[in-house]
N, C-alpha and C positions, 0 to 999 in steps of 0.2 A: 624125855624131858619135856615139860609143858612149854607151849609157845609163849614167848614173852610179848607184851604189848608194844614194846619199843624194838624196832628192827634196826637195820643199818642206819647210822646217823648221817643225815644229809650234809653235804659240803656246801654250807651257806655262809654268807658274810655275817658274822655275829655282831651283836650290840652288847657292849660290856655293861653288866649290872652287878653291883656289889651289894650283898645282903648277908645276913647271918641266918643259919638254920640250926635247929636243935641237934644235939649230938646224936640222938637216935636216928634222926632223918639222915644224917651223914653216914652213920654205920649202915643203914639200909641202902643208901646209894652205892656205897662200896660193895656191899653184898650183891646188889643188882648188877653192878659193873662186872663183878667176877663171874656171875652167871652168864651175862651177855658175852664176856670174853671166851668162856668155854664154848658157847654156841657159835660165835663168830671166828674164833681162833686167833684173836688179837686182843691186846690190852685196851681197856676203855678207861679214860679219865672220868671218874664219877661226876665231876662238875659239868662235863659235856652231856650228861644225861638229863640235867634239869630242864633245859629248853625243850627237848622233844617230849619229856613227860608233861610239862605244863601245856604244850600244844595239844597233846593227846587228851589231857584232862578237859581243856576248853572245847575241843572238837566234839567230845562226847557228853558235854553238859547241856542237857535239853533246855534248861531255863536260860542259859546264856545264849544258846542258838536262837531261841524265841526272841530274846531281847535284841539281838543283833538284827534279826529279820525285821522287827518292828522299827528299829532305828533306821535301818536301810530304806525301808518303804517310806518313812517320814521324810528322809532326806531327798529321796527321788521325787516325791510329790511336791516338796518345796522348790526343787530345781525346775520342775515342769511348770509350776505356777508362777 
């Protein structure tokens, strides 16, 4: 079985966000959760996958990382000056 990008889900205090997703995305989340459950040996609530998937997406988005570095360095120079 190929290694999934999302591993064990962290036990972190969640922030509730209510949104709608397309039906196909929900079906894919269910399928991903089933694949992860086979790998981890326990049931996974598909809704619990959304946070780690978004975090992984943002962590690997080079444009977003560059934007964050630029914003961070701008704030640091403002605080220093």
